[in-house]
N, C-alpha and C positions, 0 to 999 in steps of 0.2 A: 393289733392282731389284724393282718391284712386280708386273710381268707375267711370265706362265712363259717369254714368248719373249725375254724382255729378256736372259738370259745367251747365248743364241744370237746375238742382234745384235751384244753386245758383243763376244764372240768373234769374228764376222765383220768386225767394225768394226777392231778391233785387230789381226787378221791382216792386212789389207790395210794399215794404218798402219805395221807391222813389216816388211812387204815391202818398201814405199816409204821408209822413214826409217830404219829400225835396220839390217837385215841389209846394205845396201848402201852405207852410209856407210863411204867408205874410212879416214876421220880417225879412225872409231874401232871400226870392227869387228875390227881386228887385236889390240885389248885387252880383246874379251869372250870369256872361256874358256868361261863358261855363260850361257844367256838361258832362264829358265823363268819361263811366265807361266801364272796361273789366272785367267780372267776379267779383273779389274783388279788382281791380285797380280804383281808381278814379283820375281825372284829373279836377280841379277844375279852372277856372279864377275869383275872387273873387275881385271885384270893392269898395266894403265898407270898413269900419274901422277895423283895427285888433282885437278890442274888441268884434266886433259884429261878427267877424268869429270865435273868440273863443267860444262865446256864441252860435253860430249855431254848432262848433264841440261838445259842451258840452250837447246840445239839443239830436244829433244823437246819444249820447254814453249812453244817460237815457232813451232811448225808449226800448229797449231789451239787457237783461245782458247778452245773448250768443253772441251778436255783440258788437264789440270792434273795433272803430275807432283811428287811430293814424293818426296825421297830421304833415306835416313837410311844412314849409313857409320859405320865405324870404322877410322879412319884406321892405326891398329896391327894391324889385322888381326883376326880372332875365333879365339881359341884353340879355339871346340868347331867349327869347321869347318874350312876351307881357310885356311892363312896368306895367301893372295894375295887373299881375300875383303877387296872395298874397299866394295860398298854394294848397296843395294836400292832401287828405283824402283817408288811406288806410283802409280797411276792413279786419281784421283779425280775425280767430275764435281760 
């Protein structure tokens, strides 16, 4: 992010994106126990099945071609955090 205002624009854009496509989607919101974002990094605690997590990831990637979400997750859970931990999604441009 080269400009001083770029983080503010990214936050405003992602806030609008989340309100429209993340927080209101009944197919997925029941499985999200925690959703934290700092500019373009997202930490997600997912309590649902992995196949629905992958569908959530695909749905986010299908909204706008200029946003690309990458996902890293531990199917067995993370022993250092919460046993229900299923993944993180990173926004990259």
